[in-house]
C-alpha positions in Angstrom: -66.8 51.3 90.9 -64.5 54.0 89.5 -65.1 57.3 90.9 -64.8 59.1 87.8 -67.9 57.2 86.6 -69.8 58.2 89.5 -69.0 62.0 88.6 -69.4 61.7 85.3 -72.6 60.3 85.8 -73.2 62.7 88.5 -72.6 65.6 85.7 -74.8 64.1 83.7 -77.9 65.0 85.9 -76.7 68.3 86.9 -76.7 69.7 83.4 -80.3 68.1 83.1 -81.8 68.9 86.1 -79.5 72.1 87.2 -82.2 74.3 88.8 -83.7 71.3 91.1 -79.5 70.3 92.3 -78.8 74.3 92.8 -81.7 75.0 94.8 -80.7 71.5 97.2 -77.4 72.6 97.4 -78.2 75.9 98.6 -80.8 74.0 100.9 -78.0 71.9 102.4 -75.4 74.6 102.5 -78.1 76.9 104.5 -79.1 74.2 106.3 -75.5 73.5 107.3 -74.7 77.0 108.1 -77.9 77.1 110.6 -76.7 73.7 112.6 -73.0 75.2 112.8 -73.9 78.8 113.7 -76.1 77.1 116.4 -73.4 74.9 117.8 -70.9 77.8 117.2 -72.7 79.9 119.6 -73.4 77.2 121.9 -69.7 76.6 122.2 -68.7 80.3 122.9 -71.2 80.0 125.6 -70.3 77.5 126.7 -66.3 78.6 127.0 -67.5 82.1 128.1 -69.0 80.6 131.1 -66.6 78.5 132.0 -63.8 81.3 132.3 -66.5 82.9 134.1 -66.7 80.7 136.6 -63.1 79.7 136.5 -62.3 83.7 137.3 -63.0 83.0 141.0 -60.7 79.7 141.0 -60.2 76.6 139.2 -61.5 73.1 141.7 -62.2 75.6 144.8 -63.6 75.1 148.0 -64.7 78.0 150.9 -65.1 76.8 154.2 -66.9 79.1 156.7 -67.8 78.8 160.5 -71.1 78.0 161.5 -73.0 76.9 164.2 -73.6 73.5 165.7 -77.1 71.9 164.9 -76.3 68.1 166.8 -75.0 68.2 170.3 -72.2 66.2 170.8 -69.7 65.3 172.9 -71.0 66.7 176.1 -71.7 70.2 174.7 -75.6 71.6 173.3 -76.7 72.7 170.1 -76.7 76.1 168.8 -72.5 76.4 169.8 -70.3 79.3 167.1 -67.8 77.3 164.9 -64.9 80.3 164.4 -62.0 79.7 162.4 -58.3 80.4 163.5 -55.0 80.9 161.8 -54.0 77.7 163.0 -57.0 75.8 161.1 -54.7 76.3 158.4 -51.8 74.2 159.3 -54.1 71.8 160.6 -56.0 71.6 157.7 -52.9 71.0 155.5 -51.5 68.1 158.1 -54.9 66.4 158.2 -56.5 66.6 154.5 -53.8 66.0 152.2 -55.5 66.1 149.0 -55.2 69.5 149.1 -52.9 71.3 146.6 -53.4 74.7 148.5 -55.0 76.4 151.6 -55.3 79.6 152.8 -57.5 81.8 155.1 -58.8 85.7 154.5 -59.6 88.4 156.5 -62.6 90.8 155.0 -63.7 94.2 156.2 -65.9 96.2 154.1 -66.3 100.3 153.7 -62.7 101.0 155.0 -61.7 104.6 153.6 -58.9 105.0 151.5 -57.5 108.0 149.9 -55.2 109.0 146.8 -54.4 112.7 146.8 -58.3 114.7 147.0 -59.9 110.7 146.0 -61.7 109.4 149.1 -63.4 106.3 148.8 -65.3 103.5 150.7 -63.9 100.1 149.6 -63.2 96.1 150.8 -60.0 94.8 152.1 -58.9 91.7 152.2 -55.8 90.4 155.0 -55.0 87.1 152.7 -51.7 84.9 152.5 -49.4 84.3 149.4 -51.3 81.1 148.2 -54.3 83.1 147.0 -52.4 84.1 143.9 -52.8 80.8 142.6 -56.0 79.3 144.2 -58.0 82.7 143.1 -56.5 83.6 140.0 -55.4 86.6 141.3 -52.2 87.5 138.5 -50.8 91.1 138.3 -50.5 93.1 135.1 -47.4 93.6 134.1 -44.6 95.5 135.9 -46.5 94.7 139.3 -46.6 91.6 141.5 -48.9 90.0 144.2 -48.5 89.8 147.8 -45.7 87.5 148.8 -44.2 85.8 151.8 -42.0 88.3 152.6 -44.9 90.8 153.0 -46.4 88.3 155.3 -43.2 87.6 157.5 -42.1 91.5 157.5 -46.0 93.0 157.8 -45.6 95.1 155.0 -48.2 97.8 153.9 -48.1 96.8 150.5 -51.3 96.4 148.5 -52.6 94.5 145.4 -55.3 96.4 143.8 -58.3 95.1 141.6 -58.5 96.3 137.7 -61.6 98.4 138.5 -60.9 99.9 141.8 -57.6 101.1 140.3 -59.4 103.1 137.9 -61.8 104.1 140.6 -58.8 105.6 143.0 -56.0 106.5 140.4 -57.7 107.2 137.3 -55.5 107.0 134.2 -52.1 106.7 136.1 -50.2 103.9 136.9 -50.4 103.0 140.5 -47.5 100.7 140.8 -45.1 102.0 143.4 -47.5 105.0 144.2 -48.7 105.4 147.9 -52.3 105.5 149.0 -53.7 105.6 152.7 -56.1 103.0 154.3 -57.4 104.3 157.4 -54.7 107.3 157.0 -51.9 104.7 157.4 -49.5 104.4 154.2 -49.5 101.6 152.1 -47.7 101.3 148.6 -49.2 99.5 145.4 -47.0 96.3 144.6 -49.5 94.9 141.7 -52.9 95.5 140.1 -55.5 92.6 139.0 -55.0 91.9 135.2 -58.7 92.0 134.1 -60.2 88.6 133.8 -63.7 87.8 133.6 -65.8 86.3 136.5 -69.4 85.3 137.0 -69.0 83.9 140.5 -68.1 85.6 143.7 -68.8 84.4 147.3 -67.6 88.7 149.1 -67.8 90.3 146.0 -65.7 91.2 142.6 -61.9 90.8 143.0 -61.6 93.7 140.1 -63.2 96.1 143.5 -60.9 95.0 145.9 -57.7 95.7 147.8 -55.4 93.2 149.1 -53.0 93.2 152.1 -50.9 90.7 153.4 -53.1 88.8 156.2 -50.6 89.5 159.4 -50.4 93.3 158.2 -54.4 93.0 158.2 -54.4 91.8 161.3 -51.8 93.8 162.9 -53.9 96.9 162.0 -58.1 95.6 162.0 -57.0 93.4 165.4 -59.7 91.0 163.8 -59.3 87.8 165.8 -61.0 84.7 163.5 -61.3 84.5 159.9 -63.6 84.8 157.5 -63.3 82.3 155.7 -60.8 79.5 154.5 -60.3 78.3 150.4 -58.3 75.3 149.6 -57.7 74.0 146.5 -58.2 70.4 145.1 -56.6 68.4 142.1 -59.5 68.0 138.9 -59.4 63.8 139.8 -60.1 63.9 143.5 -63.2 63.8 144.7 -64.1 66.8 146.3 -67.4 65.4 148.3 -65.4 62.5 149.7 -62.3 65.4 151.0 -65.2 67.4 152.1 -66.0 64.4 154.8 -62.2 64.6 155.9 -62.7 68.4 156.1 -65.6 67.5 158.6 -64.1 65.1 160.6 -60.8 67.2 161.2 -62.6 70.3 162.3 -65.2 68.4 164.2 -62.1 66.7 165.9 -60.7 70.1 167.2 -63.8 71.9 167.4 -66.0 69.3 169.4 -68.9 68.5 166.9 -70.3 66.1 165.2 -68.9 64.9 161.7 -72.0 64.7 160.2 -73.3 68.7 161.3 -73.3 70.3 158.2 -74.7 73.3 159.9 -71.4 73.7 162.4 -69.3 74.9 158.6 -70.1 76.4 155.3 -68.5 74.7 152.3 -69.4 76.2 149.2 -67.7 73.3 146.6 -67.5 74.9 143.1 -65.9 71.5 141.6 -69.4 70.0 142.1 -71.0 73.7 140.4 -68.3 73.2 137.8 -69.7 69.9 136.6 -73.7 70.9 137.0 -72.8 73.7 135.2 -71.1 71.5 132.8 -74.2 69.4 132.3 -76.7 72.6 131.8 -74.1 73.8 128.9 -74.3 70.0 127.1 -77.5 70.2 127.6 -78.2 73.5 125.3 -75.7 72.9 122.9 -77.6 69.2 122.3 -80.6 71.2 122.1 -79.6 73.8 120.0 -77.9 71.2 117.5 -81.1 69.2 117.1 -83.0 72.5 115.6 -80.4 72.8 113.4 -80.2 68.8 112.2 -84.2 69.5 111.9 -83.1 72.3 109.3 -80.9 70.4 107.4 -83.7 67.3 107.6 -85.5 70.0 105.0 -82.6 70.2 102.6 -82.1 65.8 103.1 -85.8 65.6 101.9 -84.8 67.5 98.3 -82.1 65.2 98.0 -84.1 62.3 98.4 -86.9 63.9 95.7 -83.8 64.7 93.4 -82.8 61.3 93.6 -86.0 59.6 93.0 -86.5 62.0 90.1 -83.0 60.3 88.8 -84.1 57.2 89.5 -87.5 57.2 87.5 -85.5 59.0 85.0 -82.7 56.2 84.4 -85.0 53.6 84.7 -84.0 52.1 81.3 -80.1 52.9 81.9 -80.8 50.5 85.1 -82.7 47.7 83.7 -80.1 47.7 80.7 -77.0 47.6 83.8 -79.1 44.5 85.2 -79.2 42.7 82.8 -76.0 42.5 81.5 -74.7 41.4 85.0 -75.0 44.1 87.3 -75.5 43.6 91.3 -78.1 45.2 93.1 -75.5 46.4 95.7 -73.5 48.0 92.4 -77.1 49.7 91.6 -77.4 50.8 95.6 -73.7 51.9 95.5 -73.7 54.5 92.8 -77.5 56.3 93.6 -76.3 56.2 97.4 -72.5 57.4 96.4 -74.6 60.2 94.6 -76.6 61.3 97.7 -73.6 61.3 99.7 -71.6 63.6 97.0 -74.7 65.8 96.5 -75.0 66.5 100.2 -71.2 66.8 101.4 -70.4 69.5 98.8 -73.6 71.5 100.2 -72.2 70.6 103.4 -68.3 71.9 102.1 -69.5 75.8 101.5 -71.8 75.2 104.3 -69.0 75.1 106.5 -66.4 76.9 104.4 -68.8 79.8 105.0 -69.9 79.4 108.7 -66.2 79.9 109.9 -65.4 82.6 107.7 -68.6 84.2 109.1 -67.4 83.2 113.2 -63.5 84.3 112.0 -64.9 87.9 111.1 -67.2 87.8 114.1 -64.3 87.1 116.5 -62.2 90.0 115.1 -64.9 93.0 115.5 -65.2 94.4 119.1 -68.7 94.8 120.5 -68.6 96.9 123.2 -71.6 95.0 125.0 -72.9 93.7 128.1 -75.3 91.0 126.6 -71.7 90.1 124.0 -69.3 89.8 126.8 -71.2 87.6 128.6 -72.5 85.4 125.7 -68.9 85.2 124.2 -68.0 84.9 120.4 -69.1 82.2 117.9 -66.6 79.3 118.3 -66.1 76.7 115.2 -64.4 73.9 117.1 -63.0 70.5 116.0 -65.7 69.3 117.6 -68.2 71.0 116.2 -66.5 70.2 112.7 -67.2 66.3 113.2 -70.6 66.7 115.0 -71.6 68.3 111.1 -69.6 65.7 109.4 -72.1 62.9 110.9 -75.0 64.9 110.6 -74.4 65.4 107.1 -73.0 61.8 106.6 -76.3 60.6 108.2 -78.8 62.9 106.2 -77.0 61.8 102.9 -77.3 58.2 103.8 -80.8 58.4 104.7 -82.0 60.7 101.5 -79.9 58.0 99.3 -80.5 54.3 100.7 -84.6 54.2 99.9 -84.2 55.7 96.3 -81.2 53.2 95.8 -83.0 50.6 97.1 -86.0 51.1 95.0 -83.2 51.6 91.9 -81.8 48.1 92.8 -85.5 46.4 92.6 -86.1 47.3 89.8 -87.3 44.0 87.3 -85.1 43.9 84.3 -87.4 42.9 81.7 -90.0 45.9 82.6 -87.3 48.6 83.2 -86.2 47.4 79.2 -89.8 48.2 78.5 -89.6 51.7 80.3 -89.9 55.0 78.1 
């Protein structure tokens, strides 16, 4: 069947049923916009929450000391397990699946001063690996703590961007000196702003980071507050977790199944659960949008039924001169798909324009920062195209089958 013939027939029907077809095209366009905008807002929320959860670090596991709950190797339960600096090298050797591992010291309520500005803030003593694991990237012109700072126990600090505003205001702090408990420290970098929705001690925008060796020299903490390690995306985090319990259990003489001896926060598993939750939201929004589009599809089906009725004599003539049923079905089905995809095209185009305009508008709102901006992705385009195709097929196939079932003799007598 030639496309030009279908086009000519469609234009003839359009002139006869102009108002009805235009209203149906508008309904399809509106339904397409509804489903695309819902999916776009769902995609924006998904990307924003994923970015926020990874603001603390991607594929990381946080470990802290606990208390034994199972008697083991002659020791009773209730024994405190503390983490030590040498555990870093021990676990790196015992559990080779780890990409990075580092320790962390934490102290709250430390007095800091710059000029006449005095604050009470959180200080973290960390290792250089912290930069990659915890996404602690510096703004232009600064740097993060490095190995030389560790080896020489330098009094240098890397500060959060929000804390920088509280302490230094509009000044560029890099290279400037401030005081931590009356000891002079030099700022070597400021945290590049990031979205962070998870934390285990507080947001990174509010922290002062100094070398772990310097921290121990000043505060004398004997134990690490926690360990942080990072895995490859393809690694089984639960299997690695068992290896960590086995290795630490062998060192500190606790049962490898004693989950109270160590506390572990597996963000890898959390990311998987969050992904499933957000996928469920997107499916729910897609179903709501599809139901809106279904109403428009009913309009297309009505038009096609009217078209079949008005062209009964034409159908009878075609069948009388040898036209096969598949030809009749294909003709009406292509017309239905044409109406559906034409309305869908304009709906997709308008939605894309709306979302692009929305992206370029700066809205200072915590709600919008949390939800993100609507995003039309290739996946969304494919999903909407498939839904349009399905709706067009459903709205066209039944009228087409009815047209193909017309008795040629009766059709020729139809007025």
